[in-house]
Residue frames relative to the residue before (quaternion, step in Angstrom):
aa qw qx qy qz dx dy dz
M 1.0000 0.0000 0.0000 0.0000 0.00 0.00 0.00
K 0.4653 -0.7021 0.4744 0.2558 3.60 -0.94 0.98
Q 0.3560 -0.7087 0.5681 0.2195 3.55 -0.99 0.89
P 0.4942 -0.6446 0.4771 0.3356 3.68 -0.93 0.77
N 0.4528 -0.6887 0.4892 0.2853 3.58 -0.97 0.85
F 0.7532 -0.4333 0.2629 0.4194 3.57 -1.38 0.21
F 0.6896 0.4905 -0.2960 0.4429 3.62 0.84 -0.95
Q 0.6526 0.5017 -0.3258 0.4651 3.58 0.98 -0.77
K 0.6681 0.5262 -0.3003 0.4320 3.55 1.02 -0.87
H 0.8044 0.2574 -0.1099 0.5240 3.58 0.99 -0.88
L 0.2436 0.8123 -0.5032 0.1663 3.60 1.18 0.42
V 0.6697 0.5046 -0.3084 0.4492 3.57 0.86 -0.94
T 0.6511 0.5219 -0.3167 0.4509 3.57 0.96 -0.89
I 0.6465 0.5266 -0.3172 0.4518 3.58 0.98 -0.87
I 0.6482 0.5192 -0.3207 0.4555 3.59 0.95 -0.89
I 0.6586 0.5182 -0.3139 0.4463 3.59 0.92 -0.89
I 0.6637 0.5039 -0.3062 0.4602 3.59 0.93 -0.94
S 0.6388 0.5314 -0.3260 0.4508 3.60 0.99 -0.82
L 0.6572 0.5085 -0.3126 0.4603 3.58 0.95 -0.88
I 0.6394 0.5222 -0.3293 0.4583 3.57 0.99 -0.82
G 0.6484 0.5283 -0.3154 0.4482 3.60 0.99 -0.90
I 0.6503 0.5141 -0.3161 0.4613 3.56 0.96 -0.89
A 0.6477 0.5284 -0.3144 0.4499 3.56 0.98 -0.87
I 0.6440 0.5191 -0.3255 0.4580 3.58 0.99 -0.81
I 0.6490 0.5237 -0.3157 0.4527 3.60 0.94 -0.91
I 0.6532 0.5082 -0.3112 0.4671 3.58 0.97 -0.93
S 0.6490 0.5328 -0.3139 0.4433 3.58 0.98 -0.84
I 0.6562 0.5058 -0.3083 0.4675 3.56 0.97 -0.87
Q 0.6526 0.5247 -0.3133 0.4480 3.57 0.95 -0.89
R 0.6546 0.5064 -0.3137 0.4655 3.59 0.97 -0.86
G 0.6465 0.5261 -0.3235 0.4480 3.56 0.98 -0.83
F 0.6517 0.5124 -0.3097 0.4657 3.56 0.97 -0.82
N 0.6467 0.5155 -0.3167 0.4646 3.59 0.98 -0.83
D 0.6362 0.5258 -0.3284 0.4593 3.59 1.01 -0.83
Y 0.6466 0.5224 -0.3206 0.4541 3.58 1.00 -0.85
Q 0.6546 0.5123 -0.3102 0.4614 3.57 0.96 -0.86
N 0.6533 0.5124 -0.3186 0.4573 3.58 0.94 -0.84
E 0.6541 0.5146 -0.3109 0.4590 3.56 0.99 -0.85
K 0.6472 0.5275 -0.3076 0.4564 3.56 1.02 -0.86
N 0.6724 0.4940 -0.2915 0.4679 3.57 0.96 -0.88
S 0.6436 0.5336 -0.3297 0.4385 3.56 1.05 -0.69
L 0.6512 0.5163 -0.3171 0.4570 3.60 1.17 -0.50
S 0.7264 0.3629 -0.2227 0.5395 3.62 1.19 -0.46
P 0.4774 -0.6581 0.4887 0.3166 3.59 -0.91 0.88
L 0.6239 -0.5554 0.4068 0.3698 3.51 -1.18 0.62
G 0.8201 0.2290 -0.1859 0.4902 3.53 -0.92 0.99
Q 0.6040 0.5560 -0.3781 0.4278 3.62 1.22 -0.12
T 0.4611 -0.6779 0.4981 0.2822 3.56 -0.97 0.84
P 0.4952 -0.6569 0.4671 0.3240 3.61 -0.84 0.88
E 0.6073 -0.5866 0.4027 0.3535 3.53 -1.18 0.70
K 0.4440 -0.6968 0.4994 0.2607 3.56 -0.96 0.88
D 0.3855 -0.6857 0.5670 0.2444 3.49 -1.17 0.71
S 0.4853 0.6466 -0.4250 0.4071 3.55 0.53 1.21
L 0.4605 -0.6754 0.5045 0.2778 3.54 -1.22 0.52
E 0.5085 0.6543 -0.4230 0.3665 3.56 1.25 -0.16
P 0.4356 -0.6920 0.5002 0.2849 3.62 -0.83 0.88
E 0.4239 -0.6899 0.5234 0.2652 3.52 -1.04 0.76
T 0.2030 -0.7713 0.5938 0.1059 3.53 -1.01 0.82
T 0.4170 -0.6940 0.5298 0.2526 3.51 -1.04 0.80
P 0.3853 -0.7383 0.4942 0.2494 3.60 -0.56 1.07
T 0.1603 -0.7771 0.6028 0.0839 3.52 -0.97 0.85
P 0.5259 -0.6389 0.4474 0.3393 3.57 -0.94 0.76
S 0.4529 -0.6881 0.4952 0.2759 3.56 -0.96 0.91
R 0.1435 -0.7828 0.6023 0.0619 3.51 -1.01 0.88
P 0.5276 -0.6247 0.4559 0.3516 3.58 -0.96 0.70
K 0.4733 -0.6764 0.4852 0.2883 3.56 -0.99 0.91
R 0.1945 -0.7723 0.5961 0.1021 3.49 -1.01 0.86
S 0.4669 -0.6705 0.4969 0.2927 3.53 -0.89 0.87
T 0.3987 -0.7336 0.4980 0.2343 3.55 -0.81 1.01
E 0.7779 0.2265 -0.1360 0.5701 3.55 1.19 -0.53
P 0.4793 -0.6490 0.4922 0.3269 3.57 -1.00 0.70
P 0.5919 -0.5733 0.4126 0.3883 3.62 -1.10 0.57
Q 0.4551 -0.6958 0.4831 0.2746 3.54 -0.93 0.92
P 0.4943 -0.6626 0.4665 0.3145 3.58 -0.96 0.78
K 0.5688 -0.5836 0.4510 0.3639 3.55 -1.21 0.50
I 0.4325 -0.6799 0.5328 0.2586 3.52 -1.18 0.67
K 0.3834 -0.7296 0.5176 0.2296 3.55 -0.78 1.00
I 0.0517 0.8051 -0.5813 0.1061 3.55 -0.91 0.95
T 0.4304 -0.6799 0.5270 0.2736 3.56 -1.16 0.61
D 0.6630 -0.5083 0.3724 0.4041 3.55 -1.27 0.37
T 0.6452 0.5382 -0.3245 0.4344 3.58 0.96 -0.87
R 0.6741 0.4857 -0.2875 0.4765 3.55 0.91 -0.93
L 0.6504 0.5216 -0.3152 0.4535 3.59 0.99 -0.84
E 0.6391 0.5289 -0.3251 0.4541 3.58 1.02 -0.78
K 0.6062 0.5472 -0.3532 0.4565 3.60 1.07 -0.67
I 0.6613 0.5009 -0.3036 0.4686 3.56 0.98 -0.86
K 0.6372 0.5221 -0.3268 0.4632 3.58 0.99 -0.81
T 0.6304 0.5337 -0.3300 0.4571 3.57 0.99 -0.85
Y 0.6568 0.5102 -0.3101 0.4605 3.57 0.93 -0.89
L 0.6598 0.5399 -0.3191 0.4139 3.58 0.90 -0.91
F 0.8041 0.3351 -0.1495 0.4677 3.57 0.85 -0.96
I 0.5548 0.6136 -0.4077 0.3866 3.61 1.22 -0.14
E 0.0547 -0.7735 0.6310 0.0235 3.55 -1.12 0.77
P 0.4931 -0.2411 -0.8286 0.1100 1.54 -1.69 1.86
T 0.7010 -0.4713 0.3303 0.4212 3.55 -1.29 0.33
D 0.0321 -0.7819 0.6222 -0.0222 3.54 -0.93 1.00
I 0.2795 -0.8087 0.4986 0.1392 3.56 -0.11 1.34
S 0.5777 0.6096 -0.3766 0.3909 3.59 1.17 -0.48
K 0.5749 0.5989 -0.3754 0.4122 3.59 1.22 -0.32
L 0.6290 0.5490 -0.3327 0.4386 3.58 1.22 -0.42
P 0.5475 -0.5597 0.4896 0.3837 3.58 -1.20 0.44
S 0.4800 -0.7149 0.4389 0.2568 3.59 -0.99 0.80
D 0.7247 0.4427 -0.2391 0.4709 3.61 1.18 -0.37
L 0.2198 0.7953 -0.5349 0.1817 3.60 0.97 0.78
S 0.4584 -0.6584 0.5203 0.2926 3.55 -1.11 0.70
K 0.6767 -0.4839 0.3568 0.4250 3.57 -1.28 0.29
R 0.6368 0.5304 -0.3232 0.4568 3.57 0.99 -0.84
E 0.6553 0.5086 -0.3112 0.4637 3.58 0.95 -0.88
Q 0.6481 0.5304 -0.3193 0.4434 3.57 0.92 -0.92
E 0.6650 0.5092 -0.3054 0.4530 3.58 0.91 -0.92
E 0.6955 0.4749 -0.2813 0.4599 3.58 0.86 -0.97
I 0.6542 0.5076 -0.3157 0.4634 3.58 0.98 -0.82
N 0.6259 0.5290 -0.3376 0.4631 3.59 1.03 -0.74
K 0.6289 0.5285 -0.3318 0.4637 3.58 1.02 -0.79
L 0.6802 0.4878 -0.2886 0.4648 3.56 0.91 -0.94
K 0.6311 0.5279 -0.3341 0.4599 3.59 1.03 -0.76
N 0.6582 0.4966 -0.3070 0.4753 3.59 0.96 -0.84
S 0.6246 0.5337 -0.3325 0.4631 3.55 1.07 -0.75
W 0.6612 0.4986 -0.3093 0.4675 3.58 0.99 -0.82
K 0.6222 0.5322 -0.3414 0.4616 3.60 1.04 -0.73
L 0.6370 0.5132 -0.3225 0.4762 3.57 1.02 -0.79
S 0.6438 0.5153 -0.3159 0.4692 3.57 0.99 -0.83
L 0.6322 0.5365 -0.3272 0.4533 3.57 1.04 -0.78
G 0.5948 0.5675 -0.3603 0.4408 3.56 1.11 -0.66
Y 0.6698 0.4762 -0.2907 0.4901 3.57 0.95 -0.88
L 0.6528 0.5188 -0.3171 0.4518 3.58 0.97 -0.84
N 0.6434 0.5212 -0.3248 0.4570 3.58 1.01 -0.76
Q 0.6058 0.5368 -0.3544 0.4681 3.58 1.10 -0.64
E 0.6614 0.4868 -0.3018 0.4842 3.57 0.96 -0.86
K 0.6283 0.5418 -0.3317 0.4491 3.57 1.06 -0.77
S 0.6386 0.5272 -0.3312 0.4523 3.59 1.01 -0.76
V 0.6214 0.5233 -0.3387 0.4747 3.59 1.09 -0.69
I 0.6352 0.5196 -0.3225 0.4719 3.58 1.02 -0.81
N 0.6517 0.5194 -0.3149 0.4543 3.59 0.97 -0.85
E 0.6398 0.5171 -0.3241 0.4671 3.58 1.02 -0.78
E 0.6606 0.4939 -0.3077 0.4744 3.56 1.01 -0.79
Q 0.5966 0.5496 -0.3574 0.4630 3.58 1.15 -0.58
K 0.6179 0.5374 -0.3370 0.4645 3.58 1.07 -0.72
V 0.6236 0.5300 -0.3304 0.4701 3.57 1.06 -0.78
C 0.6483 0.5119 -0.3117 0.4696 3.58 0.96 -0.89
D 0.6552 0.5196 -0.3117 0.4512 3.58 0.94 -0.89
E 0.6438 0.5242 -0.3211 0.4556 3.58 1.01 -0.81
H 0.6588 0.4938 -0.3068 0.4775 3.59 0.93 -0.87
Q 0.6453 0.5196 -0.3157 0.4626 3.56 0.99 -0.84
S 0.6337 0.5367 -0.3210 0.4553 3.57 1.04 -0.81
Q 0.6386 0.5200 -0.3193 0.4689 3.56 1.01 -0.81
L 0.6514 0.5181 -0.3130 0.4574 3.57 0.96 -0.87
I 0.6523 0.5236 -0.3150 0.4485 3.56 0.95 -0.88
S 0.6917 0.4832 -0.2810 0.4572 3.59 1.02 -0.79
I 0.6455 0.5511 -0.3243 0.4177 3.60 1.11 -0.60
Q 0.6512 0.5656 -0.3334 0.3806 3.58 0.82 -0.94
P 0.6591 0.4936 -0.3399 0.4542 3.68 0.85 -0.76
Q 0.6144 0.5445 -0.3536 0.4483 3.59 1.07 -0.65
I 0.6416 0.5085 -0.3186 0.4777 3.57 1.05 -0.79
E 0.6701 0.5082 -0.2973 0.4519 3.55 0.91 -0.94
A 0.6416 0.5303 -0.3276 0.4470 3.59 1.10 -0.66
L 0.6849 0.4920 -0.2812 0.4580 3.59 1.09 -0.65
K 0.5842 0.6260 -0.3717 0.3589 3.59 1.08 -0.62
P 0.6553 0.4884 -0.3457 0.4610 3.68 0.85 -0.72
K 0.6180 0.5403 -0.3411 0.4580 3.57 1.07 -0.74
Q 0.6437 0.5163 -0.3136 0.4699 3.56 1.00 -0.85
Q 0.6635 0.5093 -0.3022 0.4572 3.58 0.92 -0.91
K 0.6422 0.5263 -0.3197 0.4565 3.59 1.01 -0.82
L 0.6689 0.4963 -0.2936 0.4692 3.57 0.95 -0.91
E 0.6433 0.5188 -0.3247 0.4599 3.58 1.00 -0.79
K 0.6259 0.5258 -0.3340 0.4692 3.58 1.07 -0.71
Q 0.6483 0.5128 -0.3094 0.4701 3.61 0.99 -0.86
R 0.6258 0.5389 -0.3288 0.4581 3.55 1.03 -0.79
D 0.6713 0.4999 -0.2951 0.4608 3.56 0.91 -0.93
E 0.6406 0.5221 -0.3260 0.4591 3.58 1.02 -0.77
K 0.6408 0.5104 -0.3210 0.4752 3.58 1.01 -0.81
Q 0.6449 0.5237 -0.3226 0.4536 3.54 1.02 -0.80
Q 0.6394 0.5207 -0.3240 0.4638 3.58 0.99 -0.80
E 0.6526 0.5081 -0.3092 0.4694 3.59 0.99 -0.82
L 0.6317 0.5270 -0.3226 0.4682 3.56 1.04 -0.79
D 0.6452 0.5221 -0.3224 0.4552 3.56 0.93 -0.88
R 0.6537 0.5160 -0.3186 0.4527 3.58 0.99 -0.79
L 0.6956 0.4786 -0.2788 0.4576 3.59 0.92 -0.93
K 0.6354 0.5557 -0.3356 0.4180 3.57 1.06 -0.69
K 0.5416 0.6110 -0.4075 0.4090 3.59 1.23 -0.27
D 0.7704 0.1101 -0.0722 0.6239 3.52 1.24 -0.52
I 0.1345 -0.8537 0.5004 0.0529 3.52 0.43 1.30
K 0.6170 0.5809 -0.3541 0.3956 3.53 0.94 -0.85
G 0.8157 0.1877 -0.1876 0.5141 3.53 -0.72 1.13
N 0.7141 0.4188 -0.2488 0.5028 3.61 1.27 -0.19
E 0.3159 0.7912 -0.4840 0.1997 3.58 1.25 0.19
A 0.6769 0.4998 -0.3019 0.4481 3.58 0.84 -0.94
E 0.6651 0.4994 -0.2997 0.4674 3.58 0.94 -0.86
I 0.6366 0.5252 -0.3240 0.4626 3.56 1.02 -0.81
E 0.6572 0.5123 -0.3109 0.4572 3.59 0.92 -0.89
K 0.6380 0.5286 -0.3159 0.4624 3.56 1.02 -0.85
L 0.6712 0.4964 -0.2918 0.4669 3.59 0.92 -0.92
Q 0.6330 0.5300 -0.3310 0.4570 3.59 1.01 -0.74
D 0.6447 0.5088 -0.3184 0.4734 3.59 1.03 -0.80
E 0.6541 0.5085 -0.3065 0.4687 3.56 0.98 -0.87
K 0.6463 0.5183 -0.3137 0.4639 3.55 0.98 -0.85
Q 0.6535 0.5202 -0.3139 0.4515 3.59 0.94 -0.87
K 0.6352 0.5237 -0.3236 0.4664 3.57 1.02 -0.79
I 0.6438 0.5125 -0.3164 0.4719 3.58 1.01 -0.83
I 0.6350 0.5316 -0.3266 0.4556 3.59 0.98 -0.85
E 0.6498 0.5099 -0.3132 0.4687 3.59 0.99 -0.80
E 0.6397 0.5107 -0.3231 0.4750 3.59 1.03 -0.76
I 0.6294 0.5255 -0.3296 0.4680 3.58 1.02 -0.80
S 0.6446 0.5247 -0.3183 0.4559 3.58 0.96 -0.86
E 0.6494 0.5169 -0.3124 0.4620 3.58 1.01 -0.82
V 0.6511 0.5007 -0.3127 0.4771 3.58 0.98 -0.83
K 0.6469 0.5152 -0.3170 0.4643 3.59 0.95 -0.85
L 0.6322 0.5335 -0.3274 0.4567 3.56 1.05 -0.79
Q 0.6495 0.5111 -0.3115 0.4689 3.59 0.97 -0.85
I 0.6565 0.4999 -0.3078 0.4737 3.56 0.96 -0.90
G 0.6437 0.5355 -0.3191 0.4440 3.59 0.98 -0.84
K 0.6490 0.5097 -0.3154 0.4686 3.57 0.99 -0.85
L 0.6612 0.5022 -0.3036 0.4674 3.55 0.97 -0.85
E 0.6558 0.5036 -0.3130 0.4672 3.60 0.99 -0.78
N 0.6264 0.5161 -0.3355 0.4783 3.60 1.07 -0.69
K 0.6429 0.5120 -0.3082 0.4790 3.54 1.02 -0.85
Q 0.6313 0.5390 -0.3125 0.4618 3.54 1.05 -0.84
E 0.6621 0.5003 -0.2981 0.4717 3.57 0.94 -0.89
K 0.6321 0.5386 -0.3315 0.4478 3.57 1.01 -0.82
Y 0.7055 0.4494 -0.2692 0.4774 3.58 0.84 -0.96
Q 0.6012 0.5492 -0.3618 0.4539 3.59 1.11 -0.57
N 0.6560 0.4945 -0.3027 0.4833 3.57 1.00 -0.82
M 0.6484 0.5116 -0.3136 0.4685 3.57 0.99 -0.84
L 0.6419 0.5169 -0.3173 0.4690 3.57 1.03 -0.80
S 0.6441 0.5251 -0.3238 0.4523 3.60 0.94 -0.85
R 0.6676 0.4908 -0.3041 0.4699 3.59 0.93 -0.88
A 0.6594 0.5113 -0.3089 0.4565 3.58 0.95 -0.89
E 0.6593 0.5042 -0.3110 0.4631 3.59 0.98 -0.81
K 0.6378 0.5137 -0.3283 0.4706 3.59 1.02 -0.74
F 0.6562 0.5072 -0.3070 0.4667 3.56 0.97 -0.87
K 0.6492 0.5103 -0.3153 0.4676 3.59 0.97 -0.86
K 0.6371 0.5278 -0.3278 0.4562 3.57 0.99 -0.81
R 0.6495 0.5072 -0.3172 0.4693 3.57 1.00 -0.82
L 0.6337 0.5219 -0.3241 0.4702 3.59 1.03 -0.78
E 0.6531 0.5135 -0.3120 0.4609 3.58 0.98 -0.83
E 0.6410 0.5112 -0.3241 0.4720 3.59 1.02 -0.75
Q 0.6415 0.5108 -0.3184 0.4756 3.57 1.01 -0.81
Y 0.6256 0.5423 -0.3276 0.4552 3.57 1.04 -0.81
K 0.6738 0.4942 -0.2944 0.4638 3.58 0.88 -0.95
D 0.6425 0.5194 -0.3220 0.4624 3.58 0.99 -0.83
A 0.6682 0.4973 -0.2993 0.4655 3.58 0.94 -0.91
E 0.6435 0.5235 -0.3199 0.4577 3.59 0.95 -0.87
L 0.6600 0.5044 -0.3018 0.4679 3.57 0.95 -0.89
Q 0.6523 0.5191 -0.3135 0.4547 3.57 0.98 -0.86
Y 0.6439 0.5159 -0.3176 0.4673 3.59 0.96 -0.87
K 0.6716 0.4939 -0.3006 0.4633 3.58 0.91 -0.90
N 0.6471 0.5215 -0.3212 0.4540 3.58 0.96 -0.83
N 0.6244 0.5322 -0.3382 0.4609 3.59 1.04 -0.73
I 0.6470 0.5078 -0.3132 0.4748 3.58 0.99 -0.85
L 0.6835 0.4906 -0.2872 0.4578 3.58 0.87 -0.95
Y 0.6078 0.5476 -0.3538 0.4533 3.58 1.07 -0.69
S 0.6662 0.4872 -0.2965 0.4806 3.57 0.94 -0.89
L 0.6379 0.5260 -0.3281 0.4570 3.57 1.03 -0.76
N 0.6647 0.4977 -0.2982 0.4706 3.58 1.00 -0.79
S 0.6064 0.5401 -0.3549 0.4634 3.57 1.20 -0.42
L 0.6667 0.4943 -0.2904 0.4762 3.57 1.24 -0.46
Y 0.8079 0.2728 -0.1004 0.5127 3.56 0.97 -0.88
E 0.1713 -0.7349 0.6445 0.1234 3.50 -1.40 0.40
N 0.4125 -0.7310 0.4884 0.2385 3.57 -0.66 1.11
T 0.0088 0.7747 -0.6318 0.0243 3.54 -1.04 0.86
P 0.6105 -0.5738 0.3891 0.3830 3.60 -1.15 0.47
T 0.7835 0.2182 -0.1137 0.5706 3.57 1.12 -0.64
E 0.6773 -0.4779 0.3591 0.4288 3.55 -1.27 0.25
G 0.3294 -0.7425 0.5489 0.1970 3.53 -1.02 0.85
């Protein structure tokens, strides 16, 4: 006889459990809907729910374009001669108040003082760059000093080398003469060969010293070239910065004044 399978045996139990599960889901859904309805009823339509935060809420205000409270001040009329006096005062160091016209208005005095202080600040930066250039100049001077000291040493060794080479050639000539009649001259030939070999070794030592000095010379020459190029680049940067600072001052000055043929 066939035994009932698992689903047939527990069919009723499965149906009951499924119905209970469906009922629970429906109950949860209804509860959630009730909560949402209650929450919406507490807040007016279209109002943002209260934030869960201690930060105070601010009412947004429409942004408005800023309006200048004061109209722009007109430019002060000035002659070229008077303007040049002011420029001289701005850029001269140390400060010399006597370079300024004596009848400046309060507005002019305030603006000129601002520009003078700005130039002093710019000079501070320029002096820092100048100190770097000066340090690089010291490096160039040191390399140049080394080069100057090396060349005389090379020149001092060259005559010694030439003298030894001459002695070597003379020994060789004597050897060539004796070798024409070797018989009876063996001892003299051997002596000359030893002397010649010693001279050759001395020449090699002198050449080695000269070679070391020339290598050292080349090294310092390359170092000097690099240092000079770097210093030149620093000087160009300095000039560019100085020009830019001055142009900024002059631009502000031109915003204050207007050139006229006669005194304003």
